[in-house]
C-alpha positions, 0 to 999 in steps of 0.5 A: 294174665295168669301163668298156668303151671302143671305139676304131678305131685303132692299139693302139700309140698308146694311152696306157694303163697296159698294152697287150695283145699278141696274141703268139705262143708264142715271145714273140719278135715276129711279124706283125699286132699282135705285130709292130706292138707290137715295132716301135713299142716298140723293142728293149726289148720284145724284150730283155725277152721274151728274158729271159723265155725264158731264165728261166721261159718257156724253152719259150715262153708257153702258149696262154691265159696272159699275162705282162708286160714293159716297154712300151719306147717305147710310150705305155704302162707295160707290154705284157701278152703273151698267146697266143690259140688258133688257131680250129678247126672241130673243137674248141671252144677258147673257154675258151682265148680267154676265158683270154687276157682273164682272164689278161691282167687278172690280170697287169694287176692284179699290175702295178697297171694301171688302164687296159688296151688289148686287140686282138681276140685270135685274130681275125686270122691265127689265124682266130677268127670276129670276131663270136664273138671279140668276144662272148667278149672282151666277156663275159669282161671284164665278168665278170672280177673285176679292179681294172682300171677301163677296158678299151679294145678297139682295133679296126683297122678300121670293120667290126671296130669295128661287130662289137665295138659290137654285142657290147657292146650285146648284153651290155647295156652302154653302152660309150663309143666313139670313132673315132681314124681 
């Protein structure tokens, strides 16, 4: 079973096999986590994303999918880019959000990653309610068939950390937790 660890801190500083990027479909950087990962990782990540766009992902990465690149200057081996859904009051897109976590874990397995750091996908600019995003993230990771041994949910601030901590407890897990900041 996957061990869940909660961290309050900066995902770009996590020493793991793979860091998950809440990317936009262009794969060419953006704001939030996406921009932070591209800035901290350096031009190698953008170069790898451009190569993906020239090959298999000419129209970009679809929502719910995931793909790996180098981690550049990050203290990780890989960045796994996934495109989360924009939250909607009128349409249930929960399956697309769950797919981000499942697809990222499949890619992690494919590259041999055993430790993976996730942000709270779609809960920033994409507007997904944090409590529901945390529930989907935790339940999906715990249900996944994966060789990943440790998933770190790296939360930007104390309120997000508390919401994820509650989701882990509701799922009946005794996840480890610590605060970096």
